[in-house]
C-alpha positions in Angstrom: 303.0 92.1 -10.8 305.3 89.5 -12.5 304.4 87.6 -15.6 306.1 84.6 -17.2 305.7 82.1 -20.0 302.9 79.7 -19.1 301.0 82.1 -16.8 297.2 82.5 -17.4 296.2 86.1 -18.0 293.0 88.1 -18.3 293.4 91.0 -20.7 291.2 94.1 -21.2 290.5 94.7 -24.9 288.2 97.6 -26.0 285.6 97.1 -23.3 285.7 93.3 -23.1 288.1 90.7 -21.8 290.0 87.8 -23.2 292.1 85.2 -21.4 294.7 82.6 -22.2 298.1 81.2 -21.4 301.2 83.4 -22.2 303.2 82.0 -25.1 305.7 84.9 -25.6 306.9 88.0 -23.8 308.8 90.7 -25.7 310.0 94.1 -24.5 310.6 97.3 -26.5 314.1 98.7 -26.4 313.3 101.6 -28.7 310.8 104.3 -27.9 309.0 103.7 -31.3 308.7 99.9 -30.7 305.9 99.9 -28.1 304.9 96.3 -28.8 308.5 95.1 -28.5 308.5 93.5 -31.9 312.2 94.2 -32.5 313.2 93.8 -28.9 314.3 90.6 -27.0 311.9 87.8 -26.1 312.2 86.9 -22.4 310.8 84.2 -20.2 309.8 86.4 -17.2 309.1 90.1 -16.6 308.1 92.4 -13.8 305.5 94.9 -15.0 306.7 97.4 -12.3 309.7 98.1 -14.5 307.3 100.0 -16.9 309.0 99.0 -20.2 306.9 99.0 -23.3 306.2 95.5 -24.6 303.6 92.9 -25.4 302.6 89.3 -24.8 301.2 86.7 -27.1 298.6 84.5 -25.5 295.7 82.1 -26.1 294.4 81.5 -29.6 296.8 83.8 -31.5 296.0 86.9 -29.5 298.5 89.6 -28.3 298.2 92.5 -25.8 300.3 95.4 -24.5 301.6 95.1 -21.0 299.2 97.8 -19.8 296.2 95.8 -20.9 296.9 92.9 -18.5 294.3 92.9 -15.8 295.0 89.6 -13.9 297.8 87.0 -13.8 297.4 83.5 -12.4 300.5 81.4 -12.0 299.8 78.0 -13.6 302.4 76.3 -11.3 300.4 76.9 -8.1 
């Protein structure tokens, strides 16, 4: 599954879901930086690569890559 800035996502958060548009994607380049806070920000990413990282989305929310349940490309 690919994600990119502007895609609409549904995210699993502790038994409930949230949704919103992706504002930021960052990947971790250090094994201790699982949210990618000190890694590069990118415009597009393939989740199959299995890097650690996170997205910012919606009303000031964030989520790890493995919490993303659904992606809808807003350009379709």
